[in-house]
DSSP file (Angstrom, degrees, kcal/mol; ACC not computed):
  #  RESIDUE AA STRUCTURE BP1 BP2  ACC     N-H-->O    O-->H-N    N-H-->O    O-->H-N    TCO  KAPPA ALPHA  PHI   PSI    X-CA   Y-CA   Z-CA
    1    1 A M              0   0    0      0, 0.0     0, 0.0     0, 0.0     0, 0.0   0.000 360.0 360.0 360.0 134.1    4.0   10.1   20.8
    2    2 A V        -     0   0    0      1,-0.1     4,-0.0     2,-0.0     0, 0.0  -0.783 360.0-111.5 -94.4 132.0    1.9    8.3   18.2
    3    3 A P    >   -     0   0    0      0, 0.0     3,-1.3     0, 0.0    -1,-0.1  -0.244  25.7-118.9 -58.9 152.2   -1.6    7.2   19.3
    4    4 A V  T 3  S+     0   0    0      1,-0.3    -2,-0.0     0, 0.0     0, 0.0   0.868 111.6  43.6 -63.1 -39.1   -2.0    3.4   19.4
    5    5 A N  T 3  S+     0   0    0      2,-0.0    -1,-0.3     0, 0.0    -3,-0.0   0.203  82.7 130.5 -95.3  16.6   -4.8    3.3   16.8
    6    6 A A    <   -     0   0    0     -3,-1.3     2,-0.1     1,-0.1    -4,-0.0  -0.469  64.4-110.9 -69.7 138.0   -3.1    5.7   14.3
    7    7 A P        -     0   0    0      0, 0.0    54,-2.6     0, 0.0     2,-0.3  -0.399  36.1-155.0 -67.9 147.6   -2.9    4.5   10.8
    8    8 A I  E     -A   60   0A   0     52,-0.3     2,-0.4    -2,-0.1    50,-0.0  -0.901  11.7-132.7-124.5 153.2    0.6    3.6    9.5
    9    9 A E  E     -A   59   0A   0     50,-3.4    50,-1.8    -2,-0.3     2,-0.4  -0.835  23.2-163.0 -99.0 142.7    2.3    3.4    6.2
   10   10 A V  E     +A   58   0A   0     -2,-0.4     2,-0.3    48,-0.2    48,-0.2  -0.988  11.2 174.3-128.6 136.3    4.4    0.3    5.4
   11   11 A T  E     -A   57   0A   0     46,-2.4    46,-3.2    -2,-0.4     2,-0.4  -0.991  15.6-155.0-138.3 149.1    7.0   -0.2    2.7
   12   12 A V  E     -A   56   0A   0     -2,-0.3     2,-0.4    44,-0.2    44,-0.2  -0.991  15.8-173.6-124.6 126.6    9.3   -3.0    1.9
   13   13 A V  E     -A   55   0A   0     42,-2.4    42,-2.8    -2,-0.4     2,-0.6  -0.918  20.0-139.6-122.8 147.8   12.5   -2.4    0.0
   14   14 A R  E     -A   54   0A   0     -2,-0.4     2,-0.5    40,-0.2    40,-0.2  -0.930  20.9-169.0-105.6 119.3   15.2   -4.7   -1.3
   15   15 A L  E     -A   53   0A   0     38,-3.1    38,-2.8    -2,-0.6     2,-0.2  -0.935  15.3-134.4-112.9 126.9   18.7   -3.3   -0.8
   16   16 A Y  E     -A   52   0A   0     -2,-0.5    10,-2.3    36,-0.2    36,-0.3  -0.539  14.0-133.3 -87.1 146.8   21.6   -5.0   -2.6
   17   17 A C  B     -C   25   0B   0     34,-2.1     8,-0.3     8,-0.3    -1,-0.1  -0.470  22.6-112.6 -92.2 163.5   24.9   -6.0   -0.9
   18   18 A K  S    S-     0   0    0      6,-2.6     7,-0.1     1,-0.2    -1,-0.1   0.903  99.6  -0.7 -62.7 -42.6   28.4   -5.3   -2.2
   19   19 A S  S >  S-     0   0    0      5,-0.3     3,-2.2     3,-0.1    -1,-0.2  -0.980  96.5 -78.1-145.2 154.5   29.0   -9.1   -2.7
   20   20 A P  T 3  S+     0   0    0      0, 0.0    31,-0.2     0, 0.0    30,-0.1  -0.266 117.5  13.8 -56.1 132.8   26.9  -12.2   -2.0
   21   21 A G  T 3  S+     0   0    0     29,-2.2    30,-0.1     1,-0.3    29,-0.1   0.387  98.0 124.7  84.2  -3.9   26.9  -13.1    1.6
   22   22 A S    <   -     0   0    0     -3,-2.2    -1,-0.3    28,-0.2    -3,-0.1  -0.676  56.1-149.0 -90.5 142.0   28.3   -9.8    2.7
   23   23 A P        +     0   0    0      0, 0.0     2,-0.4     0, 0.0    -1,-0.1   0.553  69.9 103.1 -82.6  -6.1   26.5   -7.6    5.3
   24   24 A H        -     0   0    0     -5,-0.1    -6,-2.6     1,-0.0    -5,-0.3  -0.635  67.1-138.4 -83.9 128.7   27.8   -4.4    3.6
   25   25 A L  B     -C   17   0B   0     -2,-0.4    -8,-0.3    -8,-0.3    -1,-0.0  -0.457  22.2-103.4 -81.6 155.0   25.3   -2.5    1.4
   26   26 A R     >  -     0   0    0    -10,-2.3     4,-2.7    -2,-0.1     5,-0.2  -0.322  37.5-106.8 -66.2 161.1   26.2   -0.9   -1.9
   27   27 A K  H  > S+     0   0    0      1,-0.2     4,-2.2     2,-0.2     5,-0.2   0.911 120.6  47.9 -59.1 -44.3   26.6    2.8   -1.8
   28   28 A S  H  > S+     0   0    0      1,-0.2     4,-2.1     2,-0.2    -1,-0.2   0.878 112.8  48.5 -67.0 -37.3   23.3    3.5   -3.6
   29   29 A A  H  > S+     0   0    0    -13,-0.2     4,-2.3     2,-0.2    -2,-0.2   0.899 111.5  49.4 -68.7 -40.9   21.4    1.1   -1.3
   30   30 A A  H  X S+     0   0    0     -4,-2.7     4,-2.3     1,-0.2    -2,-0.2   0.889 111.7  49.4 -64.7 -38.7   23.0    2.7    1.8
   31   31 A A  H  X S+     0   0    0     -4,-2.2     4,-2.2    -5,-0.2    -2,-0.2   0.893 109.9  51.0 -67.4 -39.4   22.0    6.1    0.5
   32   32 A E  H  X S+     0   0    0     -4,-2.1     4,-2.2     2,-0.2    -2,-0.2   0.919 111.6  47.3 -63.3 -43.5   18.4    5.0   -0.2
   33   33 A L  H  X S+     0   0    0     -4,-2.3     4,-2.4     1,-0.2    -2,-0.2   0.908 111.6  50.6 -64.4 -42.2   18.1    3.6    3.3
   34   34 A A  H  X S+     0   0    0     -4,-2.3     4,-2.0     1,-0.2    -1,-0.2   0.881 109.9  51.1 -63.2 -38.1   19.6    6.8    4.9
   35   35 A T  H  X S+     0   0    0     -4,-2.2     4,-1.3     2,-0.2    -2,-0.2   0.915 110.9  47.6 -65.3 -43.7   17.1    8.9    2.9
   36   36 A L  H  <>S+     0   0    0     -4,-2.2     5,-2.1     1,-0.2    -2,-0.2   0.909 112.0  49.5 -64.6 -42.0   14.1    6.8    4.0
   37   37 A L  H ><5S+     0   0    0     -4,-2.4     3,-1.2     1,-0.2    -1,-0.2   0.875 109.8  51.4 -65.1 -36.8   15.3    7.0    7.7
   38   38 A A  H 3<5S+     0   0    0     -4,-2.0    -1,-0.2     1,-0.2    -2,-0.2   0.773 103.1  60.4 -69.8 -25.4   15.7   10.8    7.4
   39   39 A A  T 3<5S-     0   0    0     -4,-1.3    -1,-0.2    -3,-0.2    -2,-0.2   0.407 129.2 -92.6 -83.8   2.8   12.2   11.0    6.0
   40   40 A G  T < 5S+     0   0    0     -3,-1.2    -3,-0.2     1,-0.3     2,-0.2   0.458  78.6 140.5 105.0   0.9   10.7    9.5    9.2
   41   41 A W      < -     0   0    0     -5,-2.1     2,-0.4    18,-0.1    -1,-0.3  -0.504  38.1-149.4 -75.5 147.1   10.6    5.8    8.3
   42   42 A Q  E     -B   58   0A   0     16,-2.8    16,-2.3    -2,-0.2     2,-0.4  -0.973  15.7-123.0-120.0 132.0   11.5    3.4   11.1
   43   43 A E  E     +B   57   0A   0     -2,-0.4    14,-0.2    14,-0.2     3,-0.1  -0.595  35.8 166.9 -75.0 125.1   13.1    0.0   10.3
   44   44 A K  E     +     0   0A   0     12,-3.0     2,-0.3    -2,-0.4    13,-0.2   0.698  61.2  12.1-109.5 -29.0   11.0   -2.8   11.8
   45   45 A Q  E     -B   56   0A   0     11,-1.4    11,-2.7     2,-0.0     2,-0.4  -0.997  54.3-166.8-153.0 147.5   12.3   -6.0   10.2
   46   46 A R  E     -B   55   0A   0     -2,-0.3     2,-0.4     9,-0.2     9,-0.2  -0.983   4.5-173.9-141.0 126.2   15.4   -7.1    8.2
   47   47 A K  E     -B   54   0A   0      7,-2.8     7,-3.1    -2,-0.4     2,-0.4  -0.977  18.5-138.3-121.0 131.8   15.8  -10.4    6.3
   48   48 A A  E     -B   53   0A   0     -2,-0.4     5,-0.2     5,-0.2     2,-0.2  -0.729  21.4-177.0 -91.4 134.4   19.0  -11.3    4.7
   49   49 A G        -     0   0    0      3,-3.3   -28,-0.3    -2,-0.4    -1,-0.0  -0.392  45.9 -84.1-109.1-167.2   19.0  -13.0    1.2
   50   50 A A  S    S-     0   0    0      1,-0.2   -29,-2.2    -2,-0.2   -28,-0.2   0.949 121.1  -0.2 -67.7 -49.7   21.9  -14.3   -0.9
   51   51 A D  S    S+     0   0    0    -31,-0.2   -34,-2.1   -30,-0.1     2,-0.3   0.212 130.9  43.7-125.7  13.1   22.8  -11.0   -2.5
   52   52 A H  E     -A   16   0A   0    -36,-0.3    -3,-3.3   -27,-0.0     2,-0.4  -0.929  64.7-130.4-150.0 171.2   20.3   -8.6   -0.9
   53   53 A V  E     -AB  15  48A   0    -38,-2.8   -38,-3.1    -2,-0.3     2,-0.6  -0.999  16.6-146.1-128.1 131.7   18.6   -7.5    2.3
   54   54 A V  E     -AB  14  47A   0     -7,-3.1    -7,-2.8    -2,-0.4     2,-0.5  -0.889  19.8-168.4-100.0 122.3   14.8   -7.1    2.5
   55   55 A V  E     -AB  13  46A   0    -42,-2.8   -42,-2.4    -2,-0.6     2,-0.5  -0.939  11.8-152.9-117.3 129.9   13.9   -4.2    4.9
   56   56 A R  E     -AB  12  45A   0    -11,-2.7   -12,-3.0    -2,-0.5   -11,-1.4  -0.896  19.2-172.5-101.1 125.7   10.4   -3.5    6.2
   57   57 A L  E     -AB  11  43A   0    -46,-3.2   -46,-2.4    -2,-0.5     2,-0.3  -0.911   5.4-172.8-121.8 145.8    9.9    0.1    7.2
   58   58 A E  E     +AB  10  42A   0    -16,-2.3   -16,-2.8    -2,-0.3   -48,-0.2  -0.956   7.9 168.9-133.6 152.7    6.9    1.8    8.9
   59   59 A R  E     -A    9   0A   0    -50,-1.8   -50,-3.4    -2,-0.3     2,-0.1  -0.966  43.2 -92.3-154.6 154.5    5.9    5.4    9.7
   60   60 A P  E     -A    8   0A   0      0, 0.0   -52,-0.3     0, 0.0     3,-0.0  -0.443  48.4-108.5 -66.5 139.7    2.7    7.0   11.0
   61   61 A R        -     0   0    0    -54,-2.6     3,-0.0    -2,-0.1     2,-0.0  -0.512  37.7-111.0 -68.9 131.2    0.5    8.2    8.1
   62   62 A P        -     0   0    0      0, 0.0     2,-0.3     0, 0.0    -1,-0.1  -0.363  32.8-110.7 -63.4 141.7    0.5   12.0    7.9
   63   63 A V        -     0   0    0      1,-0.1     0, 0.0    -3,-0.0     0, 0.0  -0.592  26.4-131.6 -75.0 129.5   -2.8   13.6    8.9
   64   64 A Q        -     0   0    0     -2,-0.3     2,-0.2    -3,-0.0    -1,-0.1  -0.728  22.4-127.0 -82.0 120.2   -4.6   15.1    5.9
   65   65 A P        -     0   0    0      0, 0.0     2,-0.4     0, 0.0    -1,-0.0  -0.473  20.2-139.2 -68.4 134.8   -5.7   18.7    6.8
   66   66 A S        -     0   0    0     -2,-0.2     2,-0.4     1,-0.0     0, 0.0  -0.800  13.7-126.4 -96.4 136.5   -9.4   19.2    6.2
   67   67 A M        -     0   0    0     -2,-0.4     2,-0.5     1,-0.0    -1,-0.0  -0.664  19.8-135.8 -82.6 130.4  -10.4   22.5    4.7
   68   68 A R        -     0   0    0     -2,-0.4     2,-0.2     1,-0.0     3,-0.0  -0.727  18.0-131.8 -86.8 131.3  -13.1   24.3    6.6
   69   69 A L        -     0   0    0     -2,-0.5     2,-0.1     1,-0.1    -1,-0.0  -0.566  25.9-104.4 -81.9 145.7  -15.8   25.7    4.5
   70   70 A A        -     0   0    0     -2,-0.2     2,-0.3     1,-0.1    -1,-0.1  -0.449  37.9-115.4 -68.5 140.0  -16.9   29.3    5.1
   71   71 A Q  S    S+     0   0    0      1,-0.2     2,-1.2    -2,-0.1     3,-0.1  -0.563  88.8   7.5 -77.1 138.0  -20.2   29.7    6.9
   72   72 A G  S    S-     0   0    0     -2,-0.3    -1,-0.2     1,-0.2     3,-0.1  -0.482  81.2-132.5  94.9 -65.3  -23.1   31.2    5.0
   73   73 A G        +     0   0    0     -2,-1.2     2,-0.2     1,-0.4    -1,-0.2   0.234  67.3 115.1  97.8 -14.2  -21.7   31.5    1.5
   74   74 A A  S    S-     0   0    0     -3,-0.1    -1,-0.4     1,-0.1     2,-0.2  -0.623  72.2-106.6 -89.7 149.7  -22.8   35.1    1.0
   75   75 A R        -     0   0    0     -2,-0.2     2,-0.3    -3,-0.1    -1,-0.1  -0.482  35.6-152.8 -72.2 142.4  -20.2   37.9    0.5
   76   76 A Q        +     0   0    0     -2,-0.2    -1,-0.0     2,-0.0     2,-0.0  -0.840  44.4   9.2-114.6 153.8  -19.9   40.3    3.4
   77   77 A G              0   0    0     -2,-0.3    -2,-0.0     1,-0.1     0, 0.0  -0.177 360.0 360.0  84.9-173.3  -18.8   43.9    3.6
   78   78 A R              0   0    0     -2,-0.0    -1,-0.1     0, 0.0    -2,-0.0   0.300 360.0 360.0  71.7 360.0  -18.1   46.7    1.1
């Protein structure tokens, strides 16, 4: 479950259809959409154009791990 106030990434892609007015995507466009969906993107909106489809995708922004600094700074042991 993603927290409500979690930052999200948004991308919009234009995917071309096989022929104007057709709902069927080209092979390369279908593969691009499948790759994005497998990477964790979720389709939120789809608008049809004359020869393309504009798809809005969102996913939660990955948390950047913060490096913890060593306490003290002096070498220990030996």
